[in-house]
N, C-alpha and C positions, 0 to 999 in steps of 0.2 A: 504494500500500500504506500502510495506516494504521500509525503508530508511536506506541508508548506506553512509559512507563518500566517499567510492570509489567502483565502480563496474568495474570488469575486465572481458572482453569478451574473453573466451578461456583460457585453462590451460596449454599452452605450457610453456617451460622453462622460457622464458622472462616474461610472465605473473605471473608465480609462484614466481620468484625471486622478481619482482616488488611488488607483494602482500605481501611477507614476509618483505621486507624493510619497506613498509608503515605500516604494522601491528606493527612492532617494534617501529615505531614512533608515535603510538597511534591512527592510523586511523582504523575505522571499515571497513573491506574489505568483499565484496561479489564477488565470482567468478562463472561465468556461463559457463558450458561446454556442447556442443551439443552431445558428445559421452557418452557411458556408462563408458568408462575408461578415466581417467585423463592423461594429460601429453603431448599431441601432439606426437612428435617423440620419447617420452619416453615410449610410449605404448609398451606392449609386447603381445605375444600370445603363448599359450602352445599347442603342438601337441605331442601325444604319450609320455607325461610327459617330453618333452624337451622344454625349454624356448627359444623363438626366439625374439630378439629385432627388433622393426620396424625401428629404426634408430641409436640407441646408441650402436655401436658394440665395441668401446673402447673410452677411455677418456684420455686426456693429462693434464699435469700441476698439478698433485695431490701429488707430493712429498711435504713434510713439507716446508712451506715458499713460495711455488710456487703460481701463481696467483689463479688458481681454488681451490687449497687447502685452501687458506685464505678465499675465498668467501664461500666455503662449511663449513669451520670451524665456521665462524661467523653465518651462517644460521643453525647450529646445525646438519649438515649432517655427518661430518667426524666420529663421535663417533658411528654412527649407520649403515653406509653403509657397505655392504659385498663386499669387493674388492679383486682383484687378480692382482698383478703386472705381467706384461707380460715379455717375454724373453728379455735379453739385446738387442737382434736384433729383435725389435718388428715388423718391416715391412721388407718383402723381395720382391725385384723387379725382375720379370722374363720377358725376352724378347723372342719373338717367334723364333729368329734366333740364340739363345745363350743358352747353357746348364747351365750356371752359375746362381746362385741366389745372387743378390747384396743386401747387408744387411744394413738397416738403424738402427743405434745403439742408445740406450738411453745415453744421455750425449754428449756434444759437442766434448770433447776430443776423446771419443771412436768413435763418428761419423766421425770425421776427419781422425783418424788413419785407420779406415776400408776403407774409400773411397780412401785414399792415397795408401793403400795396393793394392787395385784393379786397381788404375790408378796412378802409381808412377810418370809418366811424367806430371801429372796435379796437383801437390801439390799446386802451386801458385793459380790456379783457385779454388781449393777446399777451401783453406783458405780464399780467397776473398769472396767466396759464404757464408761461415758461418759468417764471420765478418760482411758482409752486412746484412744478416738475422737478427743478433742481433741489429745492428744499426737501422734497419727499425722498429723492435719491440719497441725499445726505443722511437721512434717518436710518439707512440700512448699511451698517458699517462694512460688512464683507463686500458689498457691492462697490464700495470705495476702497477696498483692500485695507480696512482698519479692523482692529479687534472688536469682537462682538460686545455690545451692551444692550441687553434686551429691551430696556425701557425706552430706548431711542425710537423704536419703530412701532410700539404698541398703538399709539394714538393714530398714526398714519394708516394703519391697517383697517381702520373703521370708516374710511371715507369712500363713498360711491364714485366711480368714474363718471357715470352718466350724470349724476346729480351735481357733481362738482363742475363739470363743463357747462351744464345748464345754469348753474348759479352765477357764472361770470359773464354770460351773454344771453340775450333773448333772440339773437340772430340764428334762426334755424339752419341756415346754410353753413355758417361758421361752426355751429355745433357738429354738423355732419362731417365737415372737413377735418376738424380736430380729432374726431374719432374715426377718420376715414380708413386708416390702415389697421383697424382693430381685429382683422383676421389673423394678425400676428399673435394674438393672445386669446382668440375666441371670446371677444368682449360681449358680455350679456348685460343689458340694462338693469335687470333685476338684481344681479349679484356681484359683478366684477368690481373689485376695489380699485381705487385710483392708483394705488402703488404698483399694481400689475401693469397698468397703462404706462405709468411714468418710467418704471425700470426698463420696460421693453422699448418704448419709443425713444427714450433718451439715448440709448446705446447707438441707435442708427443716426440720430441727429448729430451725435459726436463724430461719427464717421461710418461709412457704409462700403462694404467690400464684397467681391465675389471670389470664390475658389475656382481658379481656371481649370483645374483638373477634377473638380468635384470635391465634395466634403470628405470622401473616403481617404484622401491623402492625410487628413488629420488623424484618423484612427490607425492608419498604417504606421505613421511616425511614432505615435504613443505606444502602440503595441511593440514596435521594435525597441523602444526604450526599455520596456519591461523585460523583453528577452535578453537584451544586452546587460541587464542587471542580475541575470541569473534566474529570472522568472520563466513561466511557461504559459503559452496561449493554446488552449484546446478548442478547436472548431468542430462543428457538426456533432456536438454532444450536448445533451440537455440534462441539467440537474433536476431530478424528479423528487428527491426527498432529502431533507436535512435530519440526520439522526441525533437525537438529544439524549445525553446520559449525564447523570449527576449534575443537573442544572445548567448544562452548557451543550452547544452543538459540537459533536466530535467528528462526524464525517458527513460528506456530501455523497449521495448515491446517484450515479449517472444512469441514463437510459440504456446503456449497454451492460449494466450490472456492476460496473467498477465503482470503487470507493476512493475518495480523496480525503485525507486527513489534514486538518489545519488548526491553528490556535484561534484564529479569528475568521469570521465569515461576513462578507458584505454582499448584499443583494441589490443588483441593479435592474431586477425585474419589478413588477408591481408589488406593492405591499400586500395586497390581497393574495396574490399568488405565492408570495414568500410564506405567509402564514398558513396557507393551505398545505404546503409541503413540509410543514414543521408541526409534528404531532407532539404536543406537550401541554400540560396544564399551566405552565408558566405564562403562556399567552391566554388571557382570560377570554371566555366566550363573549363577554360584552365588548371587548376590544376587537375581536374578530368580526362581530356583527357591525360595529361602527365603521371599520375599514371597508367591509363589503358594501355598506350602504352609502359610502361617500359618493356624491355626484361627480361625474367626470365631464370633461369638455366634449364638444361635438366632434364627429369624425369628418371625413372629406371624400370628395371625388376628384381625382387628379387626371387631367388630360395632357399627355405629353405628345407634342407634335414635331414631326420631322418635315421641314419645308423643302419644296422644290428649289433647285439651285438658283441663287441670285435673285430671289423674288421678294424677300422681306428685309428691310433695313435692320441692321444690328443696333440695338439700343442698350444703354448702360443705366437704365432706370426701370422701375416697376410701375404697374398700374393697379389701382384698387377701385373697383366699381361698386356702386350701391344703388338700389332702388330707393326713391324718396321715402323717408320715414322708416326705413328698415335697418339703419346702421347698427342699432343695438339689438336687433332681433332677426338677423339673417338666417338663423337656424330654424325659425318659426315659419316655414314655408308650406304652401299647399302645392300639390303635384303640378298643377297648371302654371303656377307662378315661379317655379324653380328655374334658375337660381335667383335669389334676391341680391346676391353680390358675388363677385369673383375677384381673384388676383391673377395678374399676368407677370411671369418671370421669363426673361429671355435667357436661353442657355448660353454660357460663356463660349466665345468663339475666337480662334486664333486669327481668322480673317475678319477684320473689324467692319468691313463694309456691309456684309449681309449676314443675317442670322441663319443658323443651321437648324435650330430647334427652339421650342418655347413650351413652357409649362403653364397651364391654366388650372387654377385651384378654386373649388367651390365647396361650401359645406354640404355634407350629406349625413343624415341621421342613420344610425345603425339599423333601425327598424326597417329601412328600405331593403336591406340585404339579409334580413333574418331568415328568409325562406331557404337560404343556402348555407346557414351557419354550421351545419354538420360537416361541411366539406373543409378540406385543408389543402392549400396549394402553395408550395415554395419551390425554389430551384432544387432543393434537396429531397423534397417529398412532393412529387407532382400528382395532382388530381384534377381532372376535368370537372368543372362545376356544372357543365351542361349547356344545352342550347338556349334555355330560357334565360340563364344568367348572361350569356353573350348578347342576346337580344335586348336585355335590360341595359347593358353597358352601351350598346349601339344607340338605343333610344336616348339615353342620357347625354351621350356625346353630341348627338344632333341638337338636342335641346340647349345644351351649353353653348355650342357654336353659334346657334341662331341668336342667342342673347349677346354674345360677343360681337357678332356681325353688326348689331345696331350701332356700336361705337367704332368698330373697325371693319368697315365694309370692304369686301374683297378678300378677306383673310382666308376663307374657305377654299378659294381657287388656288391658293399658294401651298396647300397641304399635300405632301407626298404620302405620309403614313401617320396614323395616330395609335397611341397605346394608352391604356387606362388603368387606374388603380381605384379600388373602392374601399370602404371600411374593412372588408374582409382581408384585403391585401395588407393593410396596416396591422390588423390583428395577427395575421399569420407570420409576418416578418418581424414586427416590433414586439409583439407579445402582450399588447393591451387587449383585454378581453373584448372590448367593444370598439376597438380600432380608434380610440379617442386621440385627438391631436396633441393635447398638452397636459395630460394627467388630471389630477384633481381640480375641479372647478372651485377656485377660491371665492369666498363670499364675505363681503364687507360687514354683513349683518352678524356673522359668526366667524370672525377671523381666526380665532384659535382653533375652533372646531374643524376647520378645513386645512389645517397644517399638520404635517406628519414629522415626528422627530426622527433623527438618524439612529437613535438608540431604541432598542426593544427591551422587553422584560427578560430576555435571555442575554446575559452580560457579554457574550462574545459574538452576538449577531447584530449587524448594523444594516441600515438601509441607505441608499443613495439614488440619485436620478431626479427626473422632473417632478415626481410626486412630492418631493420634499419641500422645495424652495421655489424655484422659478424654472420655467421650461426654456428651450432654446439652447444654443451653444454656450452662451454666457451663463444662463441660469443653471444648467446642469454642471458646468465647470465649477461654479460656486458651490453646488451641492457636494461635489467631490472634495472641496476644501472643508466644508462643514463636517462631512463624514470622517475625514482624516483627523480632524481635531477631536471628534468624539471618540475615535478608536485609540488614538495615541495619548490623548490628554495634553498634547503639545500644540502650540500655535505660533512657534517662532518662525515657521516657514512663511507666514504671511508677510513679515517684514522683508524677507528675502525676495518674495515675489514683487513687492512694491518697489524695491530697489534694483530689480533685475536689469 
């Protein structure tokens, strides 16, 4: 039986960052990944020689000295990543009843100036919005790479994103624009806290970047770091059970029957799944029920397009579209109205004149694919979901493209091939039971109740990933920091990251 200091279940960003931090501190690390490809939402796939990202379409905070830059620099990523800085106007918001494109600019001064230019009567509201954004970000110490002080963020967690934006301006169009890229965090008018909006959007306003060879380059470099430190990465194997003896996890049992022993165990899969494979009275039934009942964010339908040669201009910005009045409720659609919103991301291209591919992303509720939920289909475990499923995807593709054509006429004529992903695709590859986008749905009305600690009641079992803190590359990287502090009891590496 192999023995390691730490076994990490899953190779998502949180697990990879945690594994790198622990390896730097002298722990021998083993990571077990159920898929053929590492990285969770960092995974890519290639069609017609075009790279498509499964989740990392752009990254924020990578200018020198910014938070993700410092983390990446310390982890040895910045010198190797192939990156492309996006246009100064990295996101453009488009509304169904307006021909304008409202531009989100990189840099707070430029952001304010552009918004004031579009809404000159709303200067006071716009300046209050940006000032409050920065104040909220400062309330979260690890986001600023400072040591944790819990009291700093408690008050900020109880503010509604929708209510705050409505409190600073009565201008409905400005409200819609400021919330315009909320597909980045599955913004819900009923529940989403303003801190989720602030931490997410702030990162891109600071700076916005694309990975030229896709997000998988991040996972490859981080995995190599662990291997070079004497650790091991095991792919195409799944942890099915955590065996508890004498009040601690002793071994992880894999789907091939093999056992791996470790002193500590970190789960980068969902908390609910972690508890399901851990049979022990140490985790109380009330805790299990609470975790199982936690609401999650909506899932998605992804349309990846390969274009005919030299037909569509290459762009270094994104588009976010919304139907009037739906910006905080785009997941509350009727079949005939779908989609109420979408996002457009251009695939990175070496030839800068024309785009080779594009991703269009819209919300999709898991209920729409529940008829096929008994199926399972990945590269490693292929299963045909059947003709009805293919017909469903074709119908949704046509419906989505028709909506996009309203603002981008002629796009359909430029398409060579299309490839789709549904909530089932995300469920099977990422491991979220309902294919949700961003883990637990945070709620300003019950901020503590929708947070999950990295510690469990089993002293050597820890959690990491987007369910803990914040989703996305930055959020899950920070979750890796949080879990590492919880496991080691040390936080001195935060100072090293800040000064990398």
